[in-house]
mmCIF file as Biopython writes it, N, C-alpha, C and O atoms, coordinates in Angstrom:
data_model
#
loop_
_atom_site.group_PDB
_atom_site.id
_atom_site.type_symbol
_atom_site.label_atom_id
_atom_site.label_alt_id
_atom_site.label_comp_id
_atom_site.label_asym_id
_atom_site.label_entity_id
_atom_site.label_seq_id
_atom_site.pdbx_PDB_ins_code
_atom_site.Cartn_x
_atom_site.Cartn_y
_atom_site.Cartn_z
_atom_site.occupancy
_atom_site.B_iso_or_equiv
_atom_site.auth_seq_id
_atom_site.auth_asym_id
_atom_site.pdbx_PDB_model_num
ATOM 1   N N  . UNK A ? 1  ? 0.820  -1.189 0.000   1.0 0.0 1  A 1 
ATOM 2   C CA . UNK A ? 1  ? 0.000  0.000  0.000   1.0 0.0 1  A 1 
ATOM 3   C C  . UNK A ? 1  ? 0.869  1.260  0.000   1.0 0.0 1  A 1 
ATOM 4   O O  . UNK A ? 1  ? 0.573  2.209  -0.727  1.0 0.0 1  A 1 
ATOM 5   N N  . UNK A ? 2  ? 1.928  1.284  0.797   1.0 0.0 2  A 1 
ATOM 6   C CA . UNK A ? 2  ? 2.768  2.477  0.871   1.0 0.0 2  A 1 
ATOM 7   C C  . UNK A ? 2  ? 3.411  2.762  -0.473  1.0 0.0 2  A 1 
ATOM 8   O O  . UNK A ? 2  ? 3.599  3.926  -0.825  1.0 0.0 2  A 1 
ATOM 9   N N  . UNK A ? 3  ? 3.753  1.730  -1.233  1.0 0.0 3  A 1 
ATOM 10  C CA . UNK A ? 3  ? 4.350  1.946  -2.557  1.0 0.0 3  A 1 
ATOM 11  C C  . UNK A ? 3  ? 3.364  2.627  -3.500  1.0 0.0 3  A 1 
ATOM 12  O O  . UNK A ? 3  ? 3.748  3.479  -4.302  1.0 0.0 3  A 1 
ATOM 13  N N  . UNK A ? 4  ? 2.112  2.253  -3.400  1.0 0.0 4  A 1 
ATOM 14  C CA . UNK A ? 4  ? 1.091  2.910  -4.241  1.0 0.0 4  A 1 
ATOM 15  C C  . UNK A ? 4  ? 0.931  4.368  -3.839  1.0 0.0 4  A 1 
ATOM 16  O O  . UNK A ? 4  ? 0.790  5.244  -4.692  1.0 0.0 4  A 1 
ATOM 17  N N  . UNK A ? 5  ? 0.953  4.622  -2.530  1.0 0.0 5  A 1 
ATOM 18  C CA . UNK A ? 5  ? 0.837  5.989  -2.042  1.0 0.0 5  A 1 
ATOM 19  C C  . UNK A ? 5  ? 2.006  6.836  -2.540  1.0 0.0 5  A 1 
ATOM 20  O O  . UNK A ? 5  ? 1.806  7.947  -3.031  1.0 0.0 5  A 1 
ATOM 21  N N  . UNK A ? 6  ? 3.209  6.319  -2.417  1.0 0.0 6  A 1 
ATOM 22  C CA . UNK A ? 6  ? 4.397  7.035  -2.886  1.0 0.0 6  A 1 
ATOM 23  C C  . UNK A ? 6  ? 4.294  7.317  -4.382  1.0 0.0 6  A 1 
ATOM 24  O O  . UNK A ? 6  ? 4.598  8.421  -4.832  1.0 0.0 6  A 1 
ATOM 25  N N  . UNK A ? 7  ? 3.869  6.326  -5.142  1.0 0.0 7  A 1 
ATOM 26  C CA . UNK A ? 7  ? 3.729  6.502  -6.593  1.0 0.0 7  A 1 
ATOM 27  C C  . UNK A ? 7  ? 2.731  7.611  -6.911  1.0 0.0 7  A 1 
ATOM 28  O O  . UNK A ? 7  ? 2.998  8.455  -7.767  1.0 0.0 7  A 1 
ATOM 29  N N  . UNK A ? 8  ? 1.590  7.617  -6.235  1.0 0.0 8  A 1 
ATOM 30  C CA . UNK A ? 8  ? 0.572  8.640  -6.492  1.0 0.0 8  A 1 
ATOM 31  C C  . UNK A ? 8  ? 1.067  10.030 -6.096  1.0 0.0 8  A 1 
ATOM 32  O O  . UNK A ? 8  ? 0.796  11.007 -6.794  1.0 0.0 8  A 1 
ATOM 33  N N  . UNK A ? 9  ? 1.780  10.121 -5.000  1.0 0.0 9  A 1 
ATOM 34  C CA . UNK A ? 9  ? 2.324  11.418 -4.578  1.0 0.0 9  A 1 
ATOM 35  C C  . UNK A ? 9  ? 3.303  11.934 -5.620  1.0 0.0 9  A 1 
ATOM 36  O O  . UNK A ? 9  ? 3.278  13.113 -5.971  1.0 0.0 9  A 1 
ATOM 37  N N  . UNK A ? 10 ? 4.167  11.051 -6.115  1.0 0.0 10 A 1 
ATOM 38  C CA . UNK A ? 10 ? 5.140  11.453 -7.127  1.0 0.0 10 A 1 
ATOM 39  C C  . UNK A ? 10 ? 4.460  11.834 -8.435  1.0 0.0 10 A 1 
ATOM 40  O O  . UNK A ? 10 ? 4.856  12.805 -9.081  1.0 0.0 10 A 1 
ATOM 41  N N  . UNK A ? 11 ? 3.448  11.083 -8.828  1.0 0.0 11 A 1 
ATOM 42  C CA . UNK A ? 11 ? 2.740  11.373 -10.070 1.0 0.0 11 A 1 
ATOM 43  C C  . UNK A ? 11 ? 1.993  12.693 -10.004 1.0 0.0 11 A 1 
ATOM 44  O O  . UNK A ? 11 ? 2.013  13.471 -10.958 1.0 0.0 11 A 1 
ATOM 45  N N  . UNK A ? 12 ? 1.343  12.944 -8.898  1.0 0.0 12 A 1 
ATOM 46  C CA . UNK A ? 12 ? 0.494  14.131 -8.776  1.0 0.0 12 A 1 
ATOM 47  C C  . UNK A ? 12 ? 1.216  15.315 -8.136  1.0 0.0 12 A 1 
ATOM 48  O O  . UNK A ? 12 ? 0.716  16.439 -8.143  1.0 0.0 12 A 1 
ATOM 49  N N  . UNK A ? 13 ? 2.400  15.044 -7.582  1.0 0.0 13 A 1 
ATOM 50  C CA . UNK A ? 13 ? 3.154  16.063 -6.857  1.0 0.0 13 A 1 
ATOM 51  C C  . UNK A ? 13 ? 2.301  16.665 -5.732  1.0 0.0 13 A 1 
ATOM 52  O O  . UNK A ? 13 ? 2.422  17.844 -5.400  1.0 0.0 13 A 1 
ATOM 53  N N  . UNK A ? 14 ? 1.452  15.837 -5.170  1.0 0.0 14 A 1 
ATOM 54  C CA . UNK A ? 14 ? 0.556  16.262 -4.094  1.0 0.0 14 A 1 
ATOM 55  C C  . UNK A ? 14 ? 1.180  15.944 -2.737  1.0 0.0 14 A 1 
ATOM 56  O O  . UNK A ? 14 ? 1.733  14.863 -2.540  1.0 0.0 14 A 1 
ATOM 57  N N  . UNK A ? 15 ? 1.090  16.872 -1.825  1.0 0.0 15 A 1 
ATOM 58  C CA . UNK A ? 15 ? 1.626  16.612 -0.483  1.0 0.0 15 A 1 
ATOM 59  C C  . UNK A ? 15 ? 0.740  15.620 0.271   1.0 0.0 15 A 1 
ATOM 60  O O  . UNK A ? 15 ? -0.401 15.358 -0.111  1.0 0.0 15 A 1 
ATOM 61  N N  . UNK A ? 16 ? 1.282  15.099 1.311   1.0 0.0 16 A 1 
ATOM 62  C CA . UNK A ? 16 ? 0.528  14.181 2.153   1.0 0.0 16 A 1 
ATOM 63  C C  . UNK A ? 16 ? 0.311  14.836 3.513   1.0 0.0 16 A 1 
ATOM 64  O O  . UNK A ? 16 ? 1.179  15.552 4.012   1.0 0.0 16 A 1 
ATOM 65  N N  . UNK A ? 17 ? -0.821 14.592 4.089   1.0 0.0 17 A 1 
ATOM 66  C CA . UNK A ? 17 ? -1.145 15.119 5.406   1.0 0.0 17 A 1 
ATOM 67  C C  . UNK A ? 17 ? -1.423 13.936 6.321   1.0 0.0 17 A 1 
ATOM 68  O O  . UNK A ? 17 ? -2.224 13.062 5.990   1.0 0.0 17 A 1 
ATOM 69  N N  . UNK A ? 18 ? -0.765 13.912 7.464   1.0 0.0 18 A 1 
ATOM 70  C CA . UNK A ? 18 ? -0.930 12.818 8.418   1.0 0.0 18 A 1 
ATOM 71  C C  . UNK A ? 18 ? -1.394 13.401 9.741   1.0 0.0 18 A 1 
ATOM 72  O O  . UNK A ? 18 ? -0.777 14.332 10.260  1.0 0.0 18 A 1 
ATOM 73  N N  . UNK A ? 19 ? -2.450 12.875 10.278  1.0 0.0 19 A 1 
ATOM 74  C CA . UNK A ? 19 ? -2.927 13.308 11.588  1.0 0.0 19 A 1 
ATOM 75  C C  . UNK A ? 19 ? -2.269 12.491 12.679  1.0 0.0 19 A 1 
ATOM 76  O O  . UNK A ? 19 ? -2.198 11.265 12.588  1.0 0.0 19 A 1 
ATOM 77  N N  . UNK A ? 20 ? -1.794 13.159 13.700  1.0 0.0 20 A 1 
ATOM 78  C CA . UNK A ? 20 ? -1.150 12.488 14.830  1.0 0.0 20 A 1 
ATOM 79  C C  . UNK A ? 20 ? -2.014 12.699 16.066  1.0 0.0 20 A 1 
ATOM 80  O O  . UNK A ? 20 ? -2.160 13.823 16.547  1.0 0.0 20 A 1 
ATOM 81  N N  . UNK A ? 21 ? -2.583 11.618 16.574  1.0 0.0 21 A 1 
ATOM 82  C CA . UNK A ? 21 ? -3.460 11.699 17.731  1.0 0.0 21 A 1 
ATOM 83  C C  . UNK A ? 21 ? -2.726 11.253 18.989  1.0 0.0 21 A 1 
ATOM 84  O O  . UNK A ? 21 ? -2.283 10.107 19.066  1.0 0.0 21 A 1 
ATOM 85  N N  . UNK A ? 22 ? -2.591 12.129 19.966  1.0 0.0 22 A 1 
ATOM 86  C CA . UNK A ? 22 ? -1.886 11.770 21.196  1.0 0.0 22 A 1 
ATOM 87  C C  . UNK A ? 22 ? -2.787 11.030 22.181  1.0 0.0 22 A 1 
ATOM 88  O O  . UNK A ? 22 ? -3.058 11.522 23.277  1.0 0.0 22 A 1 
ATOM 89  N N  . UNK A ? 23 ? -3.243 9.857  21.787  1.0 0.0 23 A 1 
ATOM 90  C CA . UNK A ? 23 ? -4.124 9.062  22.652  1.0 0.0 23 A 1 
ATOM 91  C C  . UNK A ? 23 ? -3.441 7.734  22.962  1.0 0.0 23 A 1 
ATOM 92  O O  . UNK A ? 23 ? -3.048 7.000  22.056  1.0 0.0 23 A 1 
ATOM 93  N N  . UNK A ? 24 ? -3.306 7.437  24.238  1.0 0.0 24 A 1 
ATOM 94  C CA . UNK A ? 24 ? -2.587 6.233  24.643  1.0 0.0 24 A 1 
ATOM 95  C C  . UNK A ? 24 ? -3.227 4.949  24.129  1.0 0.0 24 A 1 
ATOM 96  O O  . UNK A ? 24 ? -2.526 3.965  23.890  1.0 0.0 24 A 1 
ATOM 97  N N  . UNK A ? 25 ? -4.531 4.943  23.956  1.0 0.0 25 A 1 
ATOM 98  C CA . UNK A ? 25 ? -5.173 3.707  23.488  1.0 0.0 25 A 1 
ATOM 99  C C  . UNK A ? 25 ? -4.881 3.420  22.017  1.0 0.0 25 A 1 
ATOM 100 O O  . UNK A ? 25 ? -5.236 2.350  21.525  1.0 0.0 25 A 1 
ATOM 101 N N  . UNK A ? 26 ? -4.244 4.346  21.306  1.0 0.0 26 A 1 
ATOM 102 C CA . UNK A ? 26 ? -3.814 4.110  19.927  1.0 0.0 26 A 1 
ATOM 103 C C  . UNK A ? 26 ? -2.386 3.584  19.850  1.0 0.0 26 A 1 
ATOM 104 O O  . UNK A ? 26 ? -1.958 3.115  18.795  1.0 0.0 26 A 1 
ATOM 105 N N  . UNK A ? 27 ? -1.651 3.656  20.939  1.0 0.0 27 A 1 
ATOM 106 C CA . UNK A ? 27 ? -0.234 3.294  20.950  1.0 0.0 27 A 1 
ATOM 107 C C  . UNK A ? 27 ? -0.091 1.775  21.034  1.0 0.0 27 A 1 
ATOM 108 O O  . UNK A ? 27 ? -0.683 1.157  21.919  1.0 0.0 27 A 1 
ATOM 109 N N  . UNK A ? 28 ? 0.677  1.162  20.140  1.0 0.0 28 A 1 
ATOM 110 C CA . UNK A ? 28 ? 0.907  -0.280 20.218  1.0 0.0 28 A 1 
ATOM 111 C C  . UNK A ? 28 ? 1.580  -0.668 21.551  1.0 0.0 28 A 1 
ATOM 112 O O  . UNK A ? 28 ? 2.373  0.092  22.106  1.0 0.0 28 A 1 
ATOM 113 N N  . UNK A ? 29 ? 1.251  -1.830 22.029  1.0 0.0 29 A 1 
ATOM 114 C CA . UNK A ? 29 ? 1.726  -2.297 23.330  1.0 0.0 29 A 1 
ATOM 115 C C  . UNK A ? 29 ? 3.251  -2.297 23.436  1.0 0.0 29 A 1 
ATOM 116 O O  . UNK A ? 29 ? 3.795  -1.937 24.480  1.0 0.0 29 A 1 
ATOM 117 N N  . UNK A ? 30 ? 3.940  -2.694 22.377  1.0 0.0 30 A 1 
ATOM 118 C CA . UNK A ? 30 ? 5.408  -2.761 22.461  1.0 0.0 30 A 1 
ATOM 119 C C  . UNK A ? 30 ? 6.031  -1.379 22.663  1.0 0.0 30 A 1 
ATOM 120 O O  . UNK A ? 30 ? 7.074  -1.262 23.307  1.0 0.0 30 A 1 
ATOM 121 N N  . UNK A ? 31 ? 5.411  -0.347 22.127  1.0 0.0 31 A 1 
ATOM 122 C CA . UNK A ? 31 ? 5.920  1.009  22.310  1.0 0.0 31 A 1 
ATOM 123 C C  . UNK A ? 31 ? 5.631  1.486  23.733  1.0 0.0 31 A 1 
ATOM 124 O O  . UNK A ? 31 ? 6.484  2.099  24.374  1.0 0.0 31 A 1 
ATOM 125 N N  . UNK A ? 32 ? 4.428  1.202  24.219  1.0 0.0 32 A 1 
ATOM 126 C CA . UNK A ? 32 ? 4.091  1.558  25.603  1.0 0.0 32 A 1 
ATOM 127 C C  . UNK A ? 32 ? 5.024  0.873  26.591  1.0 0.0 32 A 1 
ATOM 128 O O  . UNK A ? 32 ? 5.535  1.508  27.514  1.0 0.0 32 A 1 
ATOM 129 N N  . UNK A ? 33 ? 5.244  -0.420 26.397  1.0 0.0 33 A 1 
ATOM 130 C CA . UNK A ? 33 ? 6.104  -1.172 27.311  1.0 0.0 33 A 1 
ATOM 131 C C  . UNK A ? 33 ? 7.518  -0.606 27.328  1.0 0.0 33 A 1 
ATOM 132 O O  . UNK A ? 33 ? 8.122  -0.480 28.393  1.0 0.0 33 A 1 
ATOM 133 N N  . UNK A ? 34 ? 8.049  -0.263 26.159  1.0 0.0 34 A 1 
ATOM 134 C CA . UNK A ? 34 ? 9.397  0.293  26.089  1.0 0.0 34 A 1 
ATOM 135 C C  . UNK A ? 34 ? 9.466  1.646  26.800  1.0 0.0 34 A 1 
ATOM 136 O O  . UNK A ? 34 ? 10.406 1.906  27.552  1.0 0.0 34 A 1 
ATOM 137 N N  . UNK A ? 35 ? 8.484  2.495  26.566  1.0 0.0 35 A 1 
ATOM 138 C CA . UNK A ? 35 ? 8.476  3.819  27.199  1.0 0.0 35 A 1 
ATOM 139 C C  . UNK A ? 35 ? 8.306  3.708  28.708  1.0 0.0 35 A 1 
ATOM 140 O O  . UNK A ? 35 ? 8.995  4.395  29.463  1.0 0.0 35 A 1 
ATOM 141 N N  . UNK A ? 36 ? 7.398  2.852  29.150  1.0 0.0 36 A 1 
ATOM 142 C CA . UNK A ? 36 ? 7.199  2.666  30.585  1.0 0.0 36 A 1 
ATOM 143 C C  . UNK A ? 36 ? 8.410  2.001  31.223  1.0 0.0 36 A 1 
ATOM 144 O O  . UNK A ? 36 ? 8.730  2.267  32.382  1.0 0.0 36 A 1 
ATOM 145 N N  . UNK A ? 37 ? 9.082  1.137  30.472  1.0 0.0 37 A 1 
ATOM 146 C CA . UNK A ? 37 ? 10.293 0.509  30.988  1.0 0.0 37 A 1 
ATOM 147 C C  . UNK A ? 37 ? 11.396 1.519  31.218  1.0 0.0 37 A 1 
ATOM 148 O O  . UNK A ? 37 ? 12.186 1.380  32.152  1.0 0.0 37 A 1 
ATOM 149 N N  . UNK A ? 38 ? 11.455 2.524  30.381  1.0 0.0 38 A 1 
ATOM 150 C CA . UNK A ? 38 ? 12.474 3.566  30.492  1.0 0.0 38 A 1 
ATOM 151 C C  . UNK A ? 38 ? 12.094 4.643  31.499  1.0 0.0 38 A 1 
ATOM 152 O O  . UNK A ? 38 ? 12.925 5.070  32.300  1.0 0.0 38 A 1 
ATOM 153 N N  . UNK A ? 39 ? 10.850 5.079  31.459  1.0 0.0 39 A 1 
ATOM 154 C CA . UNK A ? 39 ? 10.429 6.251  32.245  1.0 0.0 39 A 1 
ATOM 155 C C  . UNK A ? 39 ? 9.466  5.932  33.375  1.0 0.0 39 A 1 
ATOM 156 O O  . UNK A ? 39 ? 9.127  6.813  34.165  1.0 0.0 39 A 1 
ATOM 157 N N  . UNK A ? 40 ? 9.018  4.677  33.464  1.0 0.0 40 A 1 
ATOM 158 C CA . UNK A ? 40 ? 8.016  4.315  34.459  1.0 0.0 40 A 1 
ATOM 159 C C  . UNK A ? 40 ? 6.621  4.650  33.954  1.0 0.0 40 A 1 
ATOM 160 O O  . UNK A ? 40 ? 6.457  5.358  32.960  1.0 0.0 40 A 1 
ATOM 161 N N  . UNK A ? 41 ? 5.621  4.132  34.653  1.0 0.0 41 A 1 
ATOM 162 C CA . UNK A ? 41 ? 4.234  4.400  34.273  1.0 0.0 41 A 1 
ATOM 163 C C  . UNK A ? 41 ? 3.828  5.752  34.842  1.0 0.0 41 A 1 
ATOM 164 O O  . UNK A ? 41 ? 3.044  5.843  35.787  1.0 0.0 41 A 1 
ATOM 165 N N  . UNK A ? 42 ? 4.376  6.785  34.247  1.0 0.0 42 A 1 
ATOM 166 C CA . UNK A ? 42 ? 4.187  8.165  34.675  1.0 0.0 42 A 1 
ATOM 167 C C  . UNK A ? 42 ? 3.737  8.987  33.477  1.0 0.0 42 A 1 
ATOM 168 O O  . UNK A ? 42 ? 3.635  8.482  32.360  1.0 0.0 42 A 1 
ATOM 169 N N  . UNK A ? 43 ? 3.468  10.264 33.731  1.0 0.0 43 A 1 
ATOM 170 C CA . UNK A ? 43 ? 3.155  11.147 32.610  1.0 0.0 43 A 1 
ATOM 171 C C  . UNK A ? 43 ? 4.338  11.232 31.643  1.0 0.0 43 A 1 
ATOM 172 O O  . UNK A ? 43 ? 4.152  11.332 30.430  1.0 0.0 43 A 1 
ATOM 173 N N  . UNK A ? 44 ? 5.546  11.192 32.189  1.0 0.0 44 A 1 
ATOM 174 C CA . UNK A ? 44 ? 6.740  11.204 31.341  1.0 0.0 44 A 1 
ATOM 175 C C  . UNK A ? 44 ? 6.779  9.952  30.458  1.0 0.0 44 A 1 
ATOM 176 O O  . UNK A ? 44 ? 7.115  10.034 29.277  1.0 0.0 44 A 1 
ATOM 177 N N  . UNK A ? 45 ? 6.437  8.801  31.031  1.0 0.0 45 A 1 
ATOM 178 C CA . UNK A ? 45 ? 6.391  7.566  30.257  1.0 0.0 45 A 1 
ATOM 179 C C  . UNK A ? 45 ? 5.330  7.614  29.169  1.0 0.0 45 A 1 
ATOM 180 O O  . UNK A ? 45 ? 5.560  7.163  28.047  1.0 0.0 45 A 1 
ATOM 181 N N  . UNK A ? 46 ? 4.162  8.167  29.505  1.0 0.0 46 A 1 
ATOM 182 C CA . UNK A ? 46 ? 3.090  8.297  28.519  1.0 0.0 46 A 1 
ATOM 183 C C  . UNK A ? 46 ? 3.516  9.247  27.395  1.0 0.0 46 A 1 
ATOM 184 O O  . UNK A ? 46 ? 3.275  8.973  26.219  1.0 0.0 46 A 1 
ATOM 185 N N  . UNK A ? 47 ? 4.146  10.357 27.763  1.0 0.0 47 A 1 
ATOM 186 C CA . UNK A ? 47 ? 4.616  11.315 26.767  1.0 0.0 47 A 1 
ATOM 187 C C  . UNK A ? 47 ? 5.669  10.676 25.862  1.0 0.0 47 A 1 
ATOM 188 O O  . UNK A ? 47 ? 5.671  10.902 24.652  1.0 0.0 47 A 1 
ATOM 189 N N  . UNK A ? 48 ? 6.551  9.892  26.440  1.0 0.0 48 A 1 
ATOM 190 C CA . UNK A ? 48 ? 7.586  9.215  25.653  1.0 0.0 48 A 1 
ATOM 191 C C  . UNK A ? 48 ? 6.953  8.232  24.664  1.0 0.0 48 A 1 
ATOM 192 O O  . UNK A ? 48 ? 7.382  8.143  23.514  1.0 0.0 48 A 1 
ATOM 193 N N  . UNK A ? 49 ? 5.939  7.500  25.110  1.0 0.0 49 A 1 
ATOM 194 C CA . UNK A ? 49 ? 5.252  6.548  24.227  1.0 0.0 49 A 1 
ATOM 195 C C  . UNK A ? 49 ? 4.589  7.272  23.061  1.0 0.0 49 A 1 
ATOM 196 O O  . UNK A ? 49 ? 4.688  6.838  21.914  1.0 0.0 49 A 1 
ATOM 197 N N  . UNK A ? 50 ? 3.915  8.372  23.359  1.0 0.0 50 A 1 
ATOM 198 C CA . UNK A ? 50 ? 3.256  9.147  22.309  1.0 0.0 50 A 1 
ATOM 199 C C  . UNK A ? 50 ? 4.297  9.711  21.350  1.0 0.0 50 A 1 
ATOM 200 O O  . UNK A ? 50 ? 4.109  9.665  20.134  1.0 0.0 50 A 1 
ATOM 201 N N  . UNK A ? 51 ? 5.390  10.243 21.885  1.0 0.0 51 A 1 
ATOM 202 C CA . UNK A ? 51 ? 6.474  10.783 21.061  1.0 0.0 51 A 1 
ATOM 203 C C  . UNK A ? 51 ? 7.029  9.702  20.131  1.0 0.0 51 A 1 
ATOM 204 O O  . UNK A ? 51 ? 7.177  9.940  18.932  1.0 0.0 51 A 1 
ATOM 205 N N  . UNK A ? 52 ? 7.333  8.531  20.664  1.0 0.0 52 A 1 
ATOM 206 C CA . UNK A ? 52 ? 7.923  7.462  19.855  1.0 0.0 52 A 1 
ATOM 207 C C  . UNK A ? 52 ? 6.951  6.973  18.785  1.0 0.0 52 A 1 
ATOM 208 O O  . UNK A ? 52 ? 7.355  6.714  17.651  1.0 0.0 52 A 1 
ATOM 209 N N  . UNK A ? 53 ? 5.692  6.847  19.134  1.0 0.0 53 A 1 
ATOM 210 C CA . UNK A ? 53 ? 4.688  6.387  18.177  1.0 0.0 53 A 1 
ATOM 211 C C  . UNK A ? 53 ? 4.526  7.392  17.035  1.0 0.0 53 A 1 
ATOM 212 O O  . UNK A ? 53 ? 4.548  7.018  15.862  1.0 0.0 53 A 1 
ATOM 213 N N  . UNK A ? 54 ? 4.364  8.666  17.388  1.0 0.0 54 A 1 
ATOM 214 C CA . UNK A ? 54 ? 4.194  9.685  16.359  1.0 0.0 54 A 1 
ATOM 215 C C  . UNK A ? 54 ? 5.455  9.842  15.515  1.0 0.0 54 A 1 
ATOM 216 O O  . UNK A ? 54 ? 5.366  10.073 14.309  1.0 0.0 54 A 1 
ATOM 217 N N  . UNK A ? 55 ? 6.616  9.721  16.132  1.0 0.0 55 A 1 
ATOM 218 C CA . UNK A ? 55 ? 7.878  9.783  15.399  1.0 0.0 55 A 1 
ATOM 219 C C  . UNK A ? 55 ? 7.954  8.646  14.386  1.0 0.0 55 A 1 
ATOM 220 O O  . UNK A ? 55 ? 8.395  8.841  13.253  1.0 0.0 55 A 1 
ATOM 221 N N  . UNK A ? 56 ? 7.524  7.465  14.799  1.0 0.0 56 A 1 
ATOM 222 C CA . UNK A ? 56 ? 7.540  6.313  13.886  1.0 0.0 56 A 1 
ATOM 223 C C  . UNK A ? 56 ? 6.613  6.542  12.696  1.0 0.0 56 A 1 
ATOM 224 O O  . UNK A ? 56 ? 6.952  6.193  11.566  1.0 0.0 56 A 1 
ATOM 225 N N  . UNK A ? 57 ? 5.448  7.126  12.947  1.0 0.0 57 A 1 
ATOM 226 C CA . UNK A ? 57 ? 4.521  7.437  11.850  1.0 0.0 57 A 1 
ATOM 227 C C  . UNK A ? 57 ? 5.180  8.413  10.882  1.0 0.0 57 A 1 
ATOM 228 O O  . UNK A ? 57 ? 5.140  8.209  9.668   1.0 0.0 57 A 1 
ATOM 229 N N  . UNK A ? 58 ? 5.783  9.465  11.411  1.0 0.0 58 A 1 
ATOM 230 C CA . UNK A ? 58 ? 6.438  10.456 10.560  1.0 0.0 58 A 1 
ATOM 231 C C  . UNK A ? 58 ? 7.584  9.820  9.784   1.0 0.0 58 A 1 
ATOM 232 O O  . UNK A ? 58 ? 7.724  10.044 8.582   1.0 0.0 58 A 1 
ATOM 233 N N  . UNK A ? 59 ? 8.404  9.026  10.471  1.0 0.0 59 A 1 
ATOM 234 C CA . UNK A ? 59 ? 9.527  8.367  9.805   1.0 0.0 59 A 1 
ATOM 235 C C  . UNK A ? 59 ? 9.077  7.475  8.653   1.0 0.0 59 A 1 
ATOM 236 O O  . UNK A ? 59 ? 9.781  7.348  7.651   1.0 0.0 59 A 1 
ATOM 237 N N  . UNK A ? 60 ? 7.904  6.857  8.796   1.0 0.0 60 A 1 
ATOM 238 C CA . UNK A ? 60 ? 7.426  5.958  7.749   1.0 0.0 60 A 1 
ATOM 239 C C  . UNK A ? 60 ? 6.682  6.674  6.616   1.0 0.0 60 A 1 
ATOM 240 O O  . UNK A ? 60 ? 6.439  6.085  5.563   1.0 0.0 60 A 1 
ATOM 241 N N  . UNK A ? 61 ? 6.325  7.923  6.831   1.0 0.0 61 A 1 
ATOM 242 C CA . UNK A ? 61 ? 5.635  8.649  5.759   1.0 0.0 61 A 1 
ATOM 243 C C  . UNK A ? 61 ? 6.552  9.659  5.081   1.0 0.0 61 A 1 
ATOM 244 O O  . UNK A ? 61 ? 6.187  10.222 4.048   1.0 0.0 61 A 1 
ATOM 245 N N  . UNK A ? 62 ? 7.716  9.895  5.633   1.0 0.0 62 A 1 
ATOM 246 C CA . UNK A ? 62 ? 8.675  10.841 5.062   1.0 0.0 62 A 1 
ATOM 247 C C  . UNK A ? 62 ? 9.311  10.222 3.813   1.0 0.0 62 A 1 
ATOM 248 O O  . UNK A ? 62 ? 9.743  9.070  3.837   1.0 0.0 62 A 1 
ATOM 249 N N  . UNK A ? 63 ? 9.362  10.967 2.762   1.0 0.0 63 A 1 
ATOM 250 C CA . UNK A ? 63 ? 9.928  10.469 1.506   1.0 0.0 63 A 1 
ATOM 251 C C  . UNK A ? 63 ? 11.296 11.073 1.304   1.0 0.0 63 A 1 
ATOM 252 O O  . UNK A ? 63 ? 11.955 10.788 0.304   1.0 0.0 63 A 1 
#
């Protein structure tokens, strides 16, 4: 699917818009576990999980 998206963006020269939702229930368990393992089950840990998840989305959509 991502290859088709990249092809369409290149063909149309259209930008892509990605929404980033800072909601913990959207964060995959492995990212939450890693963040909580590093920062504890705190607001800092939750913020780290959201940061890592959104960063991963951006990294995968950046061309």
